[in-house]
N, C-alpha and C positions, 0 to 999 in steps of 0.2 A: 380349143380348151387345153390340150396336152401341151401345147406350145406355152401358153401362160402359166402352167403349173411348172414346167421346167424353167422358166424365167422367175418364177417367185422363189424356187428352189436356190438360185444363184443368190438372191438376197439373205436368205437363212445361212446358207453355206459361208458368205462372206463374212456376215456377222458372227458366228460361231468361230471361224478361222482367228478373225482379229482377238475376240475374247480370249481365246487360249493363249495367244501371243501377250496380251495384257496381263492377264493372270500370272502367268510365267515371269514377266518382267516385275510385277509388284510384288510377289512372293519373294523372288531372289533379293529385290531391294530391301524389303523388311528383314530378311534374315542374314543376307551377307553385306548390306549398306551399299554405298557407291551407286545411286540410281543410274546415272549417266552411263557408267560401264556395263552394268547389267544389262539395261534396255538395249543400249548398242549391241552388244554382242548377242544377245536374243534375237533382236530384229535382223540381225545379219544372218545368224543362222537360219532363222525361219525362212527368210527370202532365197538363200541359197537352196534349202531343201524344197522349197516350192519350184525353184526352177528344175531340181532334179526330178520332182514328181511330174512336171508338166513334160519333160523329155520322155519319161518312161509311159507317159500315157498313150504314146504313139503305137505301142506294142499290143495294146488291147485291141482285139478284133472287132470291125464294125458290128457284127451281131451280137458282141457281148457287151457294148457299150452302156446299157442300162443296167445289166446285170452286176457289171463291174461297179457301177455309180453307187447301186444299193449296198455292194459289200464295203466300200471305200466309206460310205455315210455310216455304216455300223461302226467300222475300225474306228474312225474319227470320234464318233460319239463316246465310245468305250474308253479310247486312250486320251482324249482330251477331257472327257468328264471326270475322269478319276484323277487327272494330273495333278491339280492343286492338292488334293488330300494325300495323295501318294507322296508328293514331294515333301508335304509339311511333316508327314510321319517318318519319312526317312531321314530328314534333318533333325528330328527331335530323338530319334532313337539309333541312327547310325549316320552321324553327320558327315563321315569320311567320303561315301558315295555320291553324296547329295549333287555336287557340280557335275558329275559323269551322268546322273541320272537325269539332271536338269536338261542337259543339252540332247542327250539321246531322245527325250520325249518331245523336246522342241523341234528336232529334226524329223522324227517320224510324223508328228502333226502336220509339219509344213510340206513334207513329202506327199502325204496323203491329201492334203488341202490343195497342192498343186496340180494334182492329177482331177480334181473336182470339175474344175472349170472348163478345161479342155473337152472333158467327156462330155458335159452339158452342150457345149458348142457343136460337138460332133452329132449328138443327138439331135439338136434344133436343125443342123444341116441336113440330116438324113430326112426331116419333115420339109424340105424345099422351102427353108426360111432363106431369104435373100441375104447376101453376104453381109451388105451394109447394116441390113436391119438386124443380123444376128449380132454383129460385134458391138453396135450402138446399144442394143437392149441388154447384152449380157454384162458390158463394162459398166453401163448406167446402174443397173441393179447390184453389180458387184461393189461398186462405190457408195452407193447408198446405204448398203449393210454396214460397210466399214463406217460412215459417219454416224449412223444410229448407235452402233456400239460404243464408238468413241466418246459419245456423249452421256450415255447410259452408264457407261462403267464407273467413271470416277464420282458422278452424282447421285446414283441410286444403287447399282448392283454392288460395288465394293462396300459402302458403308453400311447398307442396310441388310444385304444377304451374306456377306463375306466372301471371301475367294473360293473357299471350298464348295461352298453351296451354289456359286455362280458358275463353277465349273460344271457341276451336275447338272445344273439348269440348261446349259448350252449343249451339254452331250445329249440330253433328252430331246432338244430341238434338232439334233442332227438325225437321230433316230427316227423322229416324227417325220422328218423328209423322206427317209428311208420307208417307212410304211405307207406313206401318202403315195410314192413311187410305185411300190409294189401294189397298191390299190388301184390307181390309174392305168399302169402298163401291164396289168397282170397277162394280157394276152400275148405280150412280148418277152416276158420274163422266163428264165426257166427255172425249174425247183422252186415254184412259188410257194410250196407248204414249208419248205426247210427254210427258206430265207425269212418268211413270216415268222416263225417260231424263234428264229436266231434273235430277229428284231425285238419281238415281244420280250424275250429273255434278258436281252441287254436294256430295254426300257425298264423293266421291273428291277433289275440291278441298280440302274441309277435314280429311279423313283426312291429306292430303299437308301440310298447313299445320300440324297437330297434330305430325306427325313431325319437320318442319323448324322448329319455333318456335324451338328453342334457336338454332339457325344464324341465323334471321332476327333475333333479339334479339341476338345476339353481333355481326352485321354492323351492326346500328343503332347499338349502343354503341359500335363502332369508329368509327364516324362521329361520334358526340357527344364521345368522350374522346380520339380521335386515337392515342393509344398503345396498344400491346398491352395485351390484357386477360387477367390472370392468374387472375382468380378473380371469380365472381359469385354472389350469392344474393339470392332474396327471402325475407322473413321476414315474419310478422304486422305487423312495425313498420316496415320499410323495405326499400329495395333496396340491396344493398351491391355495389361494383365496386371492385376493385383493379388498377390498371394498372401497367405497367413500361415504361420507355424508357431504355436505357443503364443509368446507375446511380440512376435516380430511380424510385421506388416512391410511388403516389398512392393515397389513399383518397377513394372518392366515396359519399356517402350521400344517396339520392335525386337522384342528378346534382350535388350540391354538394360542393366540394372540402372535405377535412376536413384533410388535411396532404400535403405533399411531403417526401420523405427527404432532400431537399437542404438543406431550411432548416428542418425541425420542430424541430430543435435551439434554434433561436431562441425560438420560441413556448413549447416547454416548459421551458427555463430560465426565461424571463420568467415563466411561471405558477408554477412550484414554488419556485424558491430564494429570492426575496424573503421568503417564509413561512418555509421551513425553515432557512435561515441565521440567523433570528432567533430560533428555537426549539432552541436546542442541547440542550435538556432533553425535547424531545417524543418520546414513546415510542409513543403509538397515533396513527394517521393514517387519516382517512377521504379516499377518493376518490369523486366522484359523477360518473357518466359515465366516460369515459377508457377505454372497452373496448379501444383499441388497445394498452394497457399502457406508453404513451410516458411520460405523467406519471408512472405508478408506476415506471417505470424511474429516474427522476431521484430520487422520493422514496427508494427504495432504496439510493441511494448513501450514505445517512447511517446510519452504524453505531449511533447512539442510537436508530435506529427499530426496536422490537421487533414491531409489529404493525401491519399496514396491511388496512383493509376496503376493497375496490372494489366499488361496487353500479352495474350497467349493466343495462339493462332487457333488452338482446338477447343471448342465449345465443350465436346464431350470430356476433356480433362476438367475444366472448370466446374462444370456441372457434377461430376462424380464426386470431386471433393467438396462440393457443396451440400450434396444431398445425403450421401452414404454414411451412416452414424460413426462407423470405426475411423473413416477419413476425416469427418469434422472434429472428432475428439482430438485426432493427431494434430490439426491444424489449429485448435483452439477455436473453430468457428470463424475463422479469418475472414472468410468471404461474407459475414453476416454484419460485419462491423460498418456503420453508417460512414464511416471515412473513406470507404474502399469503393472504387468504380473499377469494373472489370469490363475490358474489351477484347472481344474475340475477333482478332485481325492479324494479318501479316506485319510485324514490328516494322519492317523497313517501310512498307506503304503508308503505315499509320503516322511514322514519325515525319514522313514527308507532306503530310495533309495537316497535321496539327500545329497549333499556334503556340500550345501550353509550355511553360518553362517549370523545371524542377531544380530543386535544391540538391538532391541525391538521387542516383540512378543504379539500381542492382539489376545486373545483365546476368541470368541464370537460365541460358539456352543449353538444349542438349550439345554433346560434342560434335564437333564438326566433321561427322562422317560421311557427310554427301555434299554435293554442290548448293543444294536446296539450303542447307544449314550453313555452309563455308560463307554464302554471302552475308550472313548476320555477323561475320568476323571479319568484314572486309575494310579497307581504307574508306570507300564511300559510305559505309554504313556508320562506322564510328564517327566521321566527318560529320554526318547529319545529327547523330545523337549528342555531339559536343554543342551543336547550335542550340539545343534544347536544355542545357545544363548550365547553372548559374555560374558565373566567373569564379565565384569562390566556393563552388560545389565540389563534389567528387563522385565519382562513379567506380564500380568494380565488376570486373567480369570473371566468371568461372572460366579457367583456361586450361582444362584436362591436366594430366599428371606431369610434372616437371622431372619426375624420375623414369617412368615408362615411357613419356612422350615429350622428351625435352625439346626437339625441333618444332614440334607443333606449339609447345608452352611459349617458346622465346619468339616465334612468327607472331603471336598473338600480342606480346610485349613490343614487338617491333612495329606492328600495323598501328597500336594505340600511339606510339611516339611519331609515326608518319604524319598524324594529322595533328600534331603539335602538343599533344598531352604530356605531362610529365608523370612518368609511370614509377610504382612502388610494387615489384612482384612479391608475392609471399606464398607460403605453402603451409599445410596442414595435414596431420596423419587421420585419415578416416580408415578404420578397420574393414570395412566393406569394399574399399576401393584401394586401399594402400595411400601412398603419399598423393595428395592432391593439391592442385596450384590455383592462384587467382592472381589477377592483376588489377590493382587499385591504380586509379588516374585522376590527374587533376588538370584543369585547363590552365591554370596559373599558380595557385597556391602552392608552397611548400607542404609536405606532409610529414608529419611525425607520429609513429605508432603510438597508441594509446599505453599508458603505463597502469592505468586502473579503469573501471567501468562502473557507472552510475547504477547499472542493474546487475542483479546477481546472475552467475553463469554458470553452467554446468561444465565447461572446459576452459573458456577463455579466462586468463588472468596476466599479471604481468610478466610472469616467466614464459608461458605458452605464447604470448603476443610476441615477446622479444625473439624467441625461437622460431617463429613463423617467418619473420622478415629476414632471418639469416639463412645463407643457403651454404650447405656443407660442400665439401670437395667433390663428393660424387655426384653432385647436381650444379655443375658449374653453368654461368651463362654461355649462350651460344647465339653468335653473329647471324642472323637471319633476315631475309629480305621481308619487306611487308606483304601482306596477303591482298592481293588485288583481284577485282572481279573477273577481268580476262584471262587470268591463269590460274586463280583458285589455288595456290600453292600449298596453302595451309590443309587443304583435304588430302593431298599426296604425301605431305609430312605426316600428317595424322596417321593415315593408313599405313605408310612405312615404319613408322615407330612402333604401331601397336602389333604389327605383323612380326616383329622380333620378340614380341612378349607373348602372345596367344599362340598356343598349341593347336 
């Protein structure tokens, strides 16, 4: 029976160890971007630390193996359990030491986890377990625990519990292993009372953190965003936060501002109307991204439009902007229009599978801050999109800032030209973002910017449109290579450009 308890503890230990690693990677990706860099460095640091821990496990005396195992479980449960909440609070209130704390925590957890399995193997070996049985059982349950968490984390834990609460949950599992070990092996352990009281104290602390995690995260996000938070949710894809101050609603995705209701009309008029004004015959329009419904709101103003398909990856995004009254008011209930079809899917996969053709395409993805997003600005993606655009149609892509991120902006322009599109880059001033850029593209037809608009506009007129398509000397064209999937040069250019701006 004692052997089975130890083997079962390996399953839990492996689950918890991988969970802390995934939490650190996901949280750093949310807050710092570049998910490949974050996960790669965190995995490397964690595995190295496990090797260090495994090495130092040999210094534990045979008679102290179970005692040290209990102590390590309590330490891992406490440090790993609070890691997500501690990292998030550090980022929101003291951003400078965030990276240092991140890797210190990853190393500590990895080193402690690295000691756990060797100690369990030594405990089993002391109970006359055959070597081949010992290794096969321990490794089997170790890998099974990793598989369980790798499936549960993206599908259940992160979207429904959130990162902070998930951390506290796995911390409690580590402490539960310690308590069960104390109970089962009490005859072999020293200072039972002291260890039991420490375990109960840590468990109570983690339970309290689990219960209070939503308040902790809300307090931290208030420090990060400043304004009153009216809506938050974590999804398998991103963290959504909506804030409110006076008459200003703001949407943040993974901490990055997406729009302010005070000036979003400038961005969305500039994004949509240079295309739609030029296509009075357009009947079918495709919007990629734009799950807030604001670009959709502008497209639906045209009575000639009979069908709009909006493809956005995250159903939580489109649901929030379909149901929450303050957001529905902002997008003029655009998702309730009978002409609209909403598809929650990966845009690249959806385009490969659909046979639909469109007269116009509005591409309103988040900035290419990660490789997952960078693929949506690549040569293959634009090549597929071009096949679904009428020969006389037009498309437009939000293309980050030509002033703050010129290399990224002109890389997007070069990528569209690489697939045979004729491009017409332009820019507009949006106070919340500064100078912002767009690239309009046509498969065949030459394009001339509008000199008037059929619909009333708050920002656009002949003069502002003429200025948008003219680049001043401090925003010159840059000759850049196209963004290809195997290199994702756009992501690197984007990061380097903004690194020069953000302090």
